[in-house]
C-alpha positions as CSV (number, residue, x, y, z in Angstrom):
1,M,69.1,-34.7,22.4
2,I,67.3,-37.9,23.5
3,S,64.6,-39.3,21.3
4,H,62.3,-42.3,21.5
5,F,62.7,-42.5,25.3
6,Q,61.0,-45.6,26.8
7,W,60.9,-46.9,30.3
8,K,59.3,-49.8,32.1
9,P,59.5,-51.2,35.7
10,L,61.9,-54.0,36.3
11,F,59.1,-55.9,38.2
12,K,55.4,-56.1,37.4
13,K,54.0,-55.1,40.8
14,A,56.6,-52.7,42.1
15,Q,57.6,-49.2,41.1
16,L,60.9,-49.6,42.8
17,P,63.9,-50.6,42.8
18,G,64.4,-49.6,39.2
19,W,63.4,-49.3,35.6
20,K,64.6,-50.5,32.2
21,I,65.3,-47.6,29.9
22,S,66.1,-47.2,26.2
23,F,66.5,-44.3,23.9
24,F,68.4,-42.9,20.9
25,H,71.0,-40.1,21.1
26,N,72.9,-38.8,18.1
27,G,71.8,-41.9,16.1
28,A,73.0,-44.4,18.6
29,H,70.7,-46.7,20.6
30,Y,71.3,-47.0,24.4
31,E,69.7,-49.1,27.0
32,G,70.2,-49.7,30.7
33,I,68.7,-49.8,34.1
34,Y,67.8,-46.6,35.9
35,H,68.1,-47.2,39.7
36,K,66.0,-45.4,42.3
37,T,69.1,-43.6,43.4
38,G,69.4,-42.0,40.0
39,D,72.4,-44.2,39.0
40,I,72.3,-45.7,35.5
41,E,73.7,-49.2,34.8
42,W,74.4,-49.0,31.1
43,G,73.8,-51.9,28.7
44,S,76.1,-53.2,26.1
45,Q,76.8,-49.7,24.6
46,L,78.3,-47.0,26.7
47,P,77.8,-43.3,25.8
48,P,81.0,-41.3,25.1
49,H,82.6,-40.1,28.4
50,E,82.2,-36.4,27.5
51,V,78.4,-36.6,27.0
52,E,77.5,-39.0,29.8
53,P,76.9,-36.4,32.5
54,T,74.5,-34.5,30.2
55,L,72.7,-37.7,29.2
56,K,72.3,-38.6,32.9
57,E,70.8,-35.2,33.6
58,E,68.3,-35.5,30.7
59,I,67.3,-39.0,31.7
60,H,66.9,-38.0,35.3
61,E,64.5,-35.2,34.2
62,L,62.6,-37.6,32.0
63,M,62.2,-40.1,34.9
64,L,61.1,-37.4,37.3
65,F,58.4,-36.4,34.7
66,H,57.2,-39.9,33.9
67,V,57.6,-41.9,37.1
68,Y,57.7,-39.5,40.1
69,D,55.1,-37.0,39.0
């Protein structure tokens, strides 16, 4: 489960092309860039391969709720 999810635009005056995201999952801190295509460019820590698809789905839902709504 994702906790402490935060996002902010990459540029001050534009909603696109992407957003900086950060959150905690299972006690680990992750950050990256969420692109308008839904792709995620992970920061220095990559999530485990087996949970990455689930994390991407959860992040996509959060971004739909916060940004696109």
